[in-house]
Backbone bond lengths (Angstrom), bond angles and torsions (degrees), N, CA, C in turn:
res aa  C-N    CA-C-N  psi(-1)  N-CA   C-N-CA  omega(-1)  CA-C   N-CA-C  phi
1 M - - - 1.437 - - 1.526 108.38 -
2 S 1.297 115.91 132.79 1.458 121.12 -178.23 1.526 109.91 -108.68
3 W 1.347 115.10 133.00 1.456 120.01 178.33 1.526 111.31 -91.73
4 N 1.277 116.04 -2.99 1.460 120.45 177.45 1.524 109.38 -93.26
5 Y 1.300 115.15 140.96 1.456 118.64 176.53 1.513 108.56 -143.02
6 H 1.278 115.97 158.72 1.454 121.59 -176.00 1.533 109.39 -105.80
7 V 1.344 115.46 126.88 1.458 120.67 174.58 1.522 106.70 -116.61
8 P 1.299 117.39 117.59 1.465 118.30 179.98 1.527 109.72 -64.18
9 Y 1.343 114.80 147.66 1.462 120.15 -177.98 1.519 109.11 -63.06
10 S 1.317 114.91 128.11 1.460 119.62 172.01 1.518 107.82 -152.47
11 D 1.263 114.30 138.70 1.460 120.91 178.73 1.523 106.79 -125.42
12 D 1.317 115.25 89.59 1.459 119.95 -175.34 1.528 112.17 -60.51
13 F 1.346 117.69 -38.66 1.457 120.26 -179.06 1.521 110.44 -62.18
14 A 1.327 116.58 -46.63 1.463 120.37 -179.95 1.522 111.29 -65.20
15 D 1.309 116.36 -35.04 1.461 119.03 179.07 1.527 111.52 -67.94
16 R 1.312 116.95 -35.96 1.464 121.08 -179.12 1.523 112.50 -83.26
17 N 1.335 118.77 -22.76 1.461 122.97 -176.29 1.527 109.84 -126.92
18 P 1.322 116.92 85.42 1.464 118.31 -179.47 1.528 111.29 -63.92
19 R 1.313 115.84 153.21 1.458 121.63 -177.82 1.524 110.52 -68.62
20 T 1.326 115.70 139.74 1.455 121.38 177.85 1.522 109.91 -91.50
21 K 1.336 115.60 171.65 1.465 120.12 177.15 1.531 110.46 -62.73
22 E 1.334 115.97 -34.85 1.459 120.24 179.79 1.527 111.19 -66.18
23 D 1.340 116.80 -39.86 1.470 120.66 177.73 1.523 110.97 -61.70
24 V 1.324 116.03 -44.30 1.459 120.75 -179.71 1.526 110.32 -63.95
25 A 1.349 116.67 -43.35 1.462 120.56 179.59 1.525 111.13 -65.07
26 F 1.339 117.09 -39.27 1.464 120.69 179.12 1.527 111.02 -62.71
27 D 1.325 116.14 -40.73 1.469 120.28 179.91 1.528 112.29 -64.83
28 K 1.309 117.70 -23.98 1.464 121.17 -179.51 1.531 113.03 -84.73
29 L 1.345 117.97 -9.25 1.465 121.26 -178.70 1.528 110.83 -70.20
30 D 1.338 114.50 148.21 1.460 118.78 172.62 1.531 108.33 -82.20
31 A 1.310 117.49 -178.14 1.473 121.61 -176.21 1.525 111.59 -61.08
32 Q 1.334 117.86 -40.65 1.473 120.74 179.74 1.523 110.77 -65.32
33 G 1.322 117.21 -38.36 1.460 121.04 178.41 1.517 111.92 -64.91
34 V 1.326 116.06 -42.95 1.468 120.68 178.02 1.527 109.86 -63.21
35 L 1.337 116.12 -44.04 1.465 120.56 178.48 1.528 110.65 -58.82
36 H 1.331 117.09 -43.65 1.466 121.50 -179.79 1.537 110.91 -62.20
37 V 1.331 116.97 -44.52 1.466 121.03 179.88 1.525 110.60 -63.55
38 V 1.313 117.16 -44.01 1.463 121.10 -179.60 1.527 110.74 -65.50
39 Q 1.327 118.23 -41.56 1.461 121.37 178.91 1.524 111.24 -63.98
40 R 1.326 117.57 -40.08 1.472 120.32 177.38 1.517 111.03 -64.13
41 A 1.324 116.63 -40.76 1.463 120.03 178.95 1.523 110.88 -65.30
42 M 1.330 116.63 -40.59 1.469 120.13 178.57 1.516 110.55 -66.09
43 A 1.330 117.90 -40.79 1.462 121.38 179.35 1.529 110.71 -63.48
44 A 1.331 116.76 -40.39 1.460 120.38 178.34 1.528 110.73 -64.71
45 E 1.318 117.00 -41.19 1.463 120.52 178.73 1.527 111.12 -66.84
46 N 1.336 116.90 -41.46 1.463 120.54 178.33 1.524 110.82 -63.46
47 E 1.332 117.22 -39.02 1.467 120.45 178.44 1.522 110.85 -66.42
48 K 1.324 116.82 -37.38 1.461 120.66 177.82 1.525 110.54 -63.19
49 V 1.315 116.81 -45.45 1.470 121.46 178.91 1.528 110.25 -63.92
50 A 1.337 116.29 -42.85 1.468 120.45 179.59 1.521 111.00 -64.18
51 T 1.317 117.69 -37.19 1.461 121.19 179.11 1.524 111.06 -66.42
52 E 1.330 116.88 -41.68 1.469 119.85 176.88 1.523 110.50 -61.77
53 Q 1.335 117.02 -41.99 1.462 120.73 178.58 1.526 110.41 -67.60
54 F 1.332 116.88 -34.67 1.462 121.71 -179.86 1.524 111.08 -57.64
55 Y 1.337 117.63 -46.23 1.461 120.14 -178.89 1.525 111.49 -64.01
56 K 1.309 117.45 -34.98 1.469 120.28 174.78 1.526 110.27 -67.73
57 D 1.334 116.28 -40.93 1.466 120.64 179.92 1.526 111.96 -64.98
58 V 1.337 117.14 -35.74 1.462 120.59 178.96 1.523 109.97 -63.32
59 E 1.327 116.71 -44.15 1.463 119.54 178.47 1.528 110.84 -63.02
60 T 1.324 117.50 -41.77 1.461 121.22 176.84 1.519 110.32 -61.74
61 F 1.336 117.03 -44.30 1.462 121.92 178.94 1.524 110.75 -59.29
62 R 1.328 116.91 -43.73 1.474 120.16 -178.45 1.523 111.54 -65.38
63 H 1.352 116.96 -34.13 1.465 120.08 177.16 1.531 110.58 -72.41
64 M 1.318 116.52 -36.33 1.468 120.43 -178.69 1.532 112.24 -76.26
65 N 1.322 117.59 -24.84 1.463 122.07 -176.64 1.526 110.09 -128.78
66 P 1.329 117.82 74.60 1.467 119.97 -177.04 1.529 112.99 -65.27
67 A 1.328 118.65 -16.41 1.460 121.08 178.80 1.526 112.31 -75.50
68 Y 1.329 117.41 -14.48 1.467 119.94 -179.56 1.522 110.02 -66.00
69 L 1.316 116.78 129.16 1.459 122.76 178.17 1.524 108.34 -97.33
70 D 1.323 116.33 117.97 1.461 121.78 -177.52 1.529 108.68 -81.14
71 S 1.327 116.56 85.82 1.466 122.01 -179.59 1.520 109.78 -124.40
72 D 1.321 115.63 164.21 1.468 119.56 178.31 1.522 110.88 -62.02
73 F 1.338 117.05 -38.36 1.459 120.70 179.93 1.527 110.89 -61.03
74 N 1.337 116.70 -48.93 1.465 120.36 179.67 1.522 111.46 -65.14
75 K 1.333 116.51 -40.97 1.462 119.76 179.50 1.525 110.47 -59.88
76 N 1.343 116.14 -48.12 1.465 119.96 -178.83 1.523 111.50 -63.01
77 A 1.331 117.01 -39.71 1.466 120.46 179.12 1.524 110.82 -65.02
78 M 1.336 116.62 -42.25 1.458 119.65 -178.77 1.527 111.60 -69.60
79 V 1.339 117.18 -42.52 1.465 120.30 178.72 1.523 109.63 -62.41
80 H 1.332 116.69 -42.74 1.467 120.18 178.43 1.524 110.16 -60.99
81 H 1.327 117.96 -42.96 1.460 121.39 -177.99 1.519 111.57 -64.33
82 W 1.344 116.89 -47.79 1.460 115.89 -175.60 1.518 112.53 -75.22
83 T 1.341 118.42 -23.84 1.463 117.78 177.30 1.526 112.27 -83.03
84 H 1.339 117.10 -39.07 1.463 119.63 -175.01 1.523 114.10 -94.59
85 V 1.312 117.79 -31.90 1.470 120.22 -179.23 1.533 110.26 -92.87
86 L 1.333 116.88 -49.66 1.466 120.17 -178.36 1.527 112.41 -85.47
87 G 1.322 117.35 -21.78 1.458 120.93 177.90 1.519 114.63 73.47
88 V 1.331 117.71 31.54 1.461 121.08 178.60 1.524 109.77 -121.14
89 T 1.316 116.35 152.34 1.463 120.11 176.65 1.527 111.61 -101.25
90 V 1.333 117.00 -30.89 1.459 121.76 177.76 1.528 106.75 -126.31
91 P 1.343 117.01 98.55 1.462 119.62 -174.06 1.528 113.64 -77.82
92 T 1.321 114.34 157.51 1.465 121.64 173.56 1.524 108.14 -87.76
93 L 1.317 116.66 174.53 1.460 120.86 178.14 1.523 110.26 -59.19
94 A 1.315 117.60 -42.61 1.471 120.74 179.91 1.523 111.01 -62.19
95 E 1.329 117.26 -39.13 1.465 120.32 179.73 1.525 111.67 -71.76
96 I 1.333 117.56 -33.94 1.470 120.65 175.45 1.522 109.31 -64.07
97 E 1.341 116.43 -46.15 1.464 119.98 179.25 1.522 111.58 -64.20
98 E 1.318 116.61 -44.04 1.465 120.26 179.43 1.525 110.20 -58.35
99 T 1.314 117.16 -42.54 1.461 121.73 178.39 1.517 110.87 -63.49
100 Y 1.330 117.38 -46.86 1.465 121.56 -178.83 1.522 111.15 -60.58
101 F 1.331 116.55 -46.48 1.463 119.23 -178.73 1.528 111.41 -66.74
102 A 1.324 117.49 -38.44 1.470 120.47 178.46 1.528 110.52 -64.00
103 L 1.324 117.04 -43.14 1.461 119.99 -179.98 1.526 111.65 -70.94
104 R 1.325 116.10 -36.44 1.465 119.21 179.00 1.526 110.73 -66.45
105 E 1.338 116.58 -41.51 1.465 119.81 179.70 1.528 112.01 -66.98
106 S 1.331 116.50 -32.37 1.463 119.27 179.90 1.520 112.04 -84.31
107 G 1.330 117.11 -7.34 1.459 121.11 179.90 1.521 112.76 84.01
108 S 1.316 117.47 11.12 1.467 120.73 -177.46 1.521 112.81 -84.83
109 A 1.331 118.55 -21.04 1.465 121.29 -178.70 1.517 109.68 -101.53
110 T 1.331 116.17 137.30 1.456 120.21 175.95 1.518 108.39 -91.16
111 A 1.334 116.77 150.89 1.465 121.35 -176.17 1.523 109.97 -121.63
112 Q 1.338 114.56 167.81 1.457 121.67 175.53 1.525 108.97 -66.30
113 P 1.334 117.42 152.10 1.457 118.55 170.97 1.521 110.06 -61.26
114 E 1.309 117.27 155.96 1.467 121.29 -179.56 1.521 109.03 -54.15
115 G 1.319 116.99 128.50 1.459 121.15 -179.75 1.516 112.92 99.21
116 G 1.312 117.95 1.16 1.458 120.45 176.51 1.508 112.88 87.75
117 R 1.311 116.88 -161.55 1.460 122.21 -177.45 1.517 109.89 -67.20
118 Q 1.326 115.10 142.95 1.454 121.38 179.16 1.527 109.09 -107.51
119 G 1.312 117.23 149.50 1.455 121.59 174.80 1.520 113.23 80.67
120 K 1.335 113.60 -171.30 1.458 120.57 -177.53 1.525 110.16 -77.27
121 P 1.325 116.30 149.44 1.457 117.91 174.86 1.522 109.92 -67.52
122 R 1.332 115.38 144.67 1.457 119.89 180.00 1.520 109.62 -84.10
123 G 1.339 114.92 154.86 1.453 119.90 173.33 1.513 113.32 91.72
124 D 1.301 115.30 174.81 1.454 123.05 -179.00 1.528 109.39 -81.56
125 P 1.341 118.32 121.64 1.468 119.76 -178.35 1.530 113.23 -67.89
126 H 1.342 117.34 -12.72 1.462 120.07 -178.53 1.526 112.79 -93.41
127 K 1.316 116.62 -3.02 1.460 120.20 177.93 1.517 110.20 -75.59
128 T 1.319 114.40 169.48 1.460 119.19 176.74 1.517 109.45 -63.76
129 P 1.331 118.81 155.93 1.456 121.38 -177.50 1.523 111.66 -59.03
130 H 1.326 114.51 148.12 1.461 122.17 -179.43 1.518 110.50 -67.81
131 R 1.315 115.93 131.67 1.460 120.80 173.09 1.507 107.38 -91.89
132 S 1.256 115.96 143.76 1.452 121.09 -179.55 1.514 110.78 -60.60
133 R 1.325 115.60 156.84 1.463 120.69 175.16 1.525 110.50 -69.87
134 F 1.339 115.73 -18.47 1.450 118.53 178.27 1.523 108.16 -61.65
135 A 1.274 116.24 142.13 1.461 121.01 170.56 1.511 106.66 -150.73
136 P 1.309 117.61 127.38 1.444 118.37 -179.97 1.520 109.98 -63.90
137 M 1.304 115.13 142.79 1.455 120.01 179.43 1.523 108.31 -85.36
138 R 1.316 115.91 128.48 1.453 120.09 179.10 1.515 108.66 -78.46
139 Q 1.294 115.00 136.12 1.448 120.06 179.42 1.521 107.75 -95.12
140 C 1.304 116.29 118.79 1.455 120.87 -178.16 1.517 110.35 -88.59
141 G 1.281 114.64 149.44 1.466 117.37 173.99 1.433 114.42 119.31
């Protein structure tokens, strides 16, 4: 009785998934090229995670600072501050707060009237919740 047996070479995965042009090009890269591709992919994934956290942070910021008026003027001022002064494209909660307080102290940010929003809320109450005017700026390149 023989415990050895012969299995002919077969690669079912490769047979079902032929190589693409991108796969062939990737295989031709040198070590620096592979490193560059991997770093770009990691940066894109990190930006995606940071953007998801950003939207959660904006909601937290709005609850912590009910005097903040969500207007185009304030949004533009805050985006300008965190991109040009802080040098970030997707800010953290601390950076959003730092920007708001800096603009409020300089008089550049407008606030809600005393007592918060007045009158009825605008829009259809059955629609999905309002997303902030804030949107992280995607860094190209």
